[in-house]
C-alpha positions as CSV (number, residue, x, y, z in Angstrom):
1,M,187.7,169.5,165.3
2,S,190.3,172.2,164.6
3,M,190.0,175.9,165.2
4,D,192.3,178.4,163.5
5,D,193.9,181.2,165.5
6,R,191.6,183.9,164.1
7,V,188.5,182.1,165.2
8,C,190.0,181.3,168.6
9,D,191.0,184.9,169.1
10,A,187.5,186.1,168.3
11,Y,186.0,183.7,170.8
12,R,188.5,185.0,173.4
13,E,187.9,188.6,172.6
14,A,184.1,188.1,172.9
15,G,184.6,186.3,176.2
16,A,186.8,189.0,177.7
17,L,184.3,191.7,176.8
18,A,181.4,189.6,178.1
19,R,183.1,189.1,181.4
20,K,183.9,192.8,181.8
21,V,180.4,194.0,180.8
22,L,178.5,191.4,182.8
23,R,180.3,192.5,186.0
24,R,179.6,196.1,185.3
25,G,176.0,195.5,184.4
26,A,175.3,193.2,187.3
27,G,176.7,196.0,189.5
28,L,173.8,198.2,188.5
29,V,171.3,195.8,190.0
30,K,170.3,197.6,193.2
31,E,167.1,198.3,195.1
32,G,165.1,201.0,193.4
33,V,167.0,201.0,190.2
34,S,165.0,200.9,186.9
35,L,165.2,197.6,185.0
36,L,164.9,199.5,181.7
37,E,167.8,201.8,182.6
38,M,170.0,198.9,183.7
39,V,169.3,196.9,180.6
40,E,169.8,199.7,178.1
41,T,173.0,200.9,179.9
42,T,174.5,197.4,179.9
43,E,173.6,196.7,176.2
44,R,175.1,200.1,175.3
45,M,178.4,199.0,177.0
46,V,178.8,196.1,174.7
47,V,178.6,198.4,171.6
48,E,180.9,200.9,173.2
49,E,183.5,198.2,173.7
50,G,183.5,197.5,170.0
51,A,181.4,194.2,170.0
52,Q,177.7,193.3,169.3
53,L,175.0,191.7,171.4
54,A,174.5,188.0,170.7
55,F,171.0,188.4,172.2
56,P,169.1,191.0,174.2
57,L,170.3,191.2,177.8
58,N,168.3,188.7,179.8
59,V,167.3,189.9,183.3
60,S,165.0,187.4,185.0
61,F,163.3,188.0,188.4
62,N,162.8,185.4,191.1
63,E,161.0,182.4,189.7
64,A,161.7,183.4,186.1
65,A,164.8,181.6,184.8
66,A,165.3,182.9,181.2
67,H,164.1,185.0,178.2
68,D,163.0,188.0,180.2
69,T,164.3,191.5,179.2
70,A,163.0,195.0,179.6
71,M,159.8,195.9,177.7
72,P,159.4,199.2,175.9
73,G,158.6,201.7,178.7
74,D,159.2,199.0,181.3
75,E,158.4,200.5,184.8
76,R,159.8,197.5,186.8
77,T,162.4,198.3,189.5
78,F,164.6,196.0,191.5
79,A,163.4,195.4,195.1
80,R,164.6,194.1,198.3
81,G,164.4,190.3,198.4
82,D,164.7,189.9,194.6
83,L,166.9,187.2,193.0
84,I,168.0,188.5,189.7
85,K,169.6,186.5,186.9
86,V,171.7,188.6,184.5
87,D,172.6,186.7,181.3
88,L,174.7,188.4,178.6
89,G,175.7,187.3,175.1
90,V,178.4,189.1,173.2
91,H,179.7,188.3,169.7
92,V,182.7,189.4,167.7
93,D,182.2,188.7,164.0
94,G,179.6,186.1,164.9
95,Y,181.7,184.2,167.5
96,I,179.8,184.2,170.7
97,A,180.4,184.4,174.4
98,D,177.5,183.6,176.7
99,T,177.8,184.2,180.4
100,A,175.5,184.8,183.4
101,M,175.4,185.4,187.1
102,T,172.8,185.8,189.8
103,V,172.5,189.0,191.9
104,D,171.0,188.4,195.4
105,L,169.0,191.3,196.8
106,G,167.7,189.1,199.6
107,N,168.8,186.2,201.6
108,H,169.4,183.6,198.9
109,G,173.1,183.0,199.3
110,P,173.0,179.1,199.5
111,L,170.8,179.0,196.4
112,V,173.2,181.2,194.5
113,E,176.1,179.1,195.6
114,A,174.4,175.9,194.4
115,S,174.4,176.9,190.7
116,R,177.8,178.4,191.0
117,A,179.3,175.3,192.6
118,A,177.6,173.1,190.0
119,L,179.2,175.2,187.2
120,D,182.7,175.1,188.7
121,A,182.5,171.3,189.2
122,A,181.3,170.7,185.6
123,I,184.0,172.9,184.1
124,A,186.6,171.0,186.1
125,A,185.5,167.8,184.5
126,V,185.6,169.0,180.9
127,R,188.1,167.3,178.7
128,P,188.1,165.4,175.4
129,G,186.3,162.0,175.6
130,I,183.9,162.8,178.4
131,A,180.2,162.6,177.6
132,A,177.9,165.5,178.0
133,G,175.6,163.3,180.1
134,D,178.4,162.9,182.7
135,L,178.5,166.7,183.1
136,G,174.7,166.6,183.8
137,T,175.3,164.0,186.5
138,I,177.9,166.3,188.1
139,I,175.6,169.3,187.9
140,Q,172.6,167.5,189.4
141,S,174.6,166.0,192.2
142,K,176.1,169.4,193.2
143,I,172.8,171.2,193.2
144,E,171.0,168.5,195.1
145,G,173.9,168.3,197.5
146,H,173.1,172.0,198.4
147,G,169.4,171.1,199.0
148,Y,167.8,172.3,195.8
149,K,166.6,171.0,192.4
150,P,168.3,171.5,189.0
151,V,166.0,172.8,186.3
152,A,165.6,169.7,184.2
153,N,164.3,171.3,181.0
154,L,167.0,173.9,180.6
155,T,170.4,173.0,179.2
156,G,173.8,174.4,178.2
157,H,174.4,174.6,174.5
158,G,177.0,174.7,171.8
159,L,178.1,178.0,170.3
160,E,178.9,178.3,166.6
161,R,179.3,181.3,164.4
162,Y,176.0,183.2,164.5
163,D,174.4,180.1,166.1
164,L,173.5,180.5,169.8
165,H,172.0,177.0,170.3
166,A,174.2,174.6,168.4
167,K,175.4,171.1,169.5
168,P,176.4,169.8,172.0
169,M,173.5,170.0,174.5
170,I,174.8,170.0,178.1
171,P,172.1,168.7,180.4
172,N,171.6,170.0,184.0
173,I,170.4,166.5,185.1
174,A,172.0,163.1,185.0
175,M,171.6,161.2,181.7
176,N,173.3,158.4,179.9
177,G,175.5,159.3,177.0
178,G,175.1,162.5,175.1
179,A,177.7,164.1,172.8
180,I,181.3,163.1,173.4
181,L,183.4,166.2,173.9
182,V,186.2,166.7,171.4
183,E,189.0,169.3,171.2
184,G,187.8,172.6,169.6
185,M,184.2,172.4,170.8
186,V,182.8,175.6,172.1
187,F,179.8,175.6,174.4
188,A,178.2,177.2,177.4
189,I,177.5,175.4,180.6
190,E,174.6,177.0,182.6
191,P,173.3,175.3,185.7
192,F,170.0,176.5,187.1
193,A,169.1,175.7,190.8
194,T,165.6,176.2,192.0
195,T,163.5,176.0,195.2
196,G,160.5,175.2,193.0
197,S,159.4,172.2,190.8
198,G,162.6,171.8,188.8
199,R,160.9,172.5,185.5
200,V,160.1,175.7,183.8
201,V,157.0,176.6,181.7
202,E,156.3,179.3,179.2
203,A,154.7,182.6,180.4
204,P,152.3,184.4,178.1
205,R,154.7,187.4,177.7
206,V,157.2,187.4,174.9
207,E,160.0,190.0,174.5
208,I,162.6,188.1,172.5
209,Y,162.4,186.7,168.9
210,K,164.6,185.5,166.2
211,Q,164.2,185.3,162.4
212,V,163.9,181.7,161.1
213,A,162.7,182.2,157.5
214,A,163.1,184.7,154.7
215,R,159.8,185.8,153.3
216,P,158.5,189.3,152.1
217,A,156.4,191.3,154.5
218,R,153.7,193.8,153.5
219,L,152.8,195.4,156.8
220,P,155.0,198.5,157.5
221,S,155.6,197.3,161.1
222,A,156.6,193.9,159.9
223,K,159.1,195.4,157.4
224,R,160.6,197.5,160.3
225,I,161.0,194.3,162.4
226,L,162.8,192.5,159.5
227,E,165.1,195.5,159.1
228,I,166.2,194.8,162.7
229,A,166.2,191.0,162.4
230,R,168.0,190.4,159.0
231,P,171.4,191.8,159.9
232,R,171.5,189.6,163.0
233,R,171.7,186.5,160.8
234,G,169.4,184.4,163.1
235,L,170.6,185.9,166.4
236,P,167.7,187.0,168.7
237,F,166.4,190.5,169.0
238,S,164.1,192.4,171.4
239,R,160.7,193.9,170.8
240,R,162.2,196.9,172.5
241,W,164.7,197.4,169.7
242,V,162.0,197.9,167.0
243,P,161.0,201.6,166.5
244,G,157.6,202.9,165.5
245,D,154.0,201.9,166.2
246,K,152.0,198.7,165.7
247,V,155.0,196.6,166.5
248,D,152.9,193.9,168.3
249,L,150.8,193.5,165.1
250,G,153.9,193.1,163.0
251,L,155.4,190.5,165.4
252,S,152.2,188.5,165.6
253,T,152.0,188.4,161.8
254,L,155.6,187.3,161.4
255,V,155.2,184.6,164.0
256,R,152.0,183.3,162.4
257,T,153.6,183.1,159.0
258,G,156.7,181.3,160.4
259,V,159.2,184.1,159.7
260,I,160.2,184.7,163.3
261,H,160.2,182.5,166.3
262,P,159.2,183.7,169.8
263,F,161.0,183.0,173.1
264,P,158.4,183.3,175.9
265,V,159.7,184.1,179.4
266,L,160.4,180.8,181.2
267,H,159.6,180.4,184.8
268,D,159.2,177.9,187.7
269,I,156.2,177.9,190.0
270,Q,155.1,181.2,191.5
271,G,156.8,182.0,194.7
272,S,159.9,180.0,194.0
273,F,163.4,181.3,193.3
274,V,165.8,180.3,190.6
275,S,169.6,180.9,190.4
276,Q,171.8,180.7,187.4
277,A,175.5,180.6,186.7
278,E,177.1,180.3,183.2
279,H,180.4,180.4,181.4
280,T,181.6,179.8,177.8
281,L,184.5,177.4,177.2
282,I,186.6,175.9,174.5
283,V,187.6,172.2,174.9
284,T,191.4,171.9,174.7
285,A,193.7,168.9,174.4
286,D,193.8,168.3,178.1
287,G,190.9,170.2,179.6
288,C,189.2,173.5,178.6
289,E,189.8,177.2,178.4
290,V,187.0,179.3,180.0
291,T,186.7,182.4,177.8
292,T,184.3,184.3,180.2
293,R,186.2,183.8,183.5
């Protein structure tokens, strides 16, 4: 797999911006701060830096692992004891950087370190010829060595132009085989460590969607949604981004007709805590280049 200089430079630019904005955005996570204010400020930083969001900023509390973001008019605030995952995606001309970190407002240091150590160990093993399943073995071993469980049904994923979940899949648990890494592959590794069951389930609440089919819409609210979704070329968008009224009616209609796909909030058992760490990397001839570090 080859990658020309223009494409490589776009991935690098997206990675550098994602790294910068993630650190600044995560720095806003403090006791008493509004979630909505933090999310909108961080998303605005991406645009001000000259890039675009690859997906709505994910900010997931405590047992939630992924797919949460601020609701319209969200009144949630960060509180003492919270464990907050901040997951940012940036794209430059469709070339994506995906990176995440966990902000500890409590006493969860060992859990935060478990996902971070697993990510570092997996990155160190990346090279052409290694199987994705071997990376899962490394991730699981590191997390369990810290006394926690990996989240088995969440994975890392390939990143192609305007495609956030391409091949290869990078498991967070040991498995035989999987994709063999080759030079030029671009993907995100994202270990999740949990004090809970080790599996996430879908919550009823949905804030994030993506367009998966092109069909006409009659409802004014559905038309407004598609005006937001179409230019994103399949990248996810937030309910919060859609102006006007009756947005939920438009969303439910488009989901029912198969035009958009919902991403429910994913969470482990109530009362548990989940940590996350994530970087994007490009496989090189003798290892990898981490674009977001």
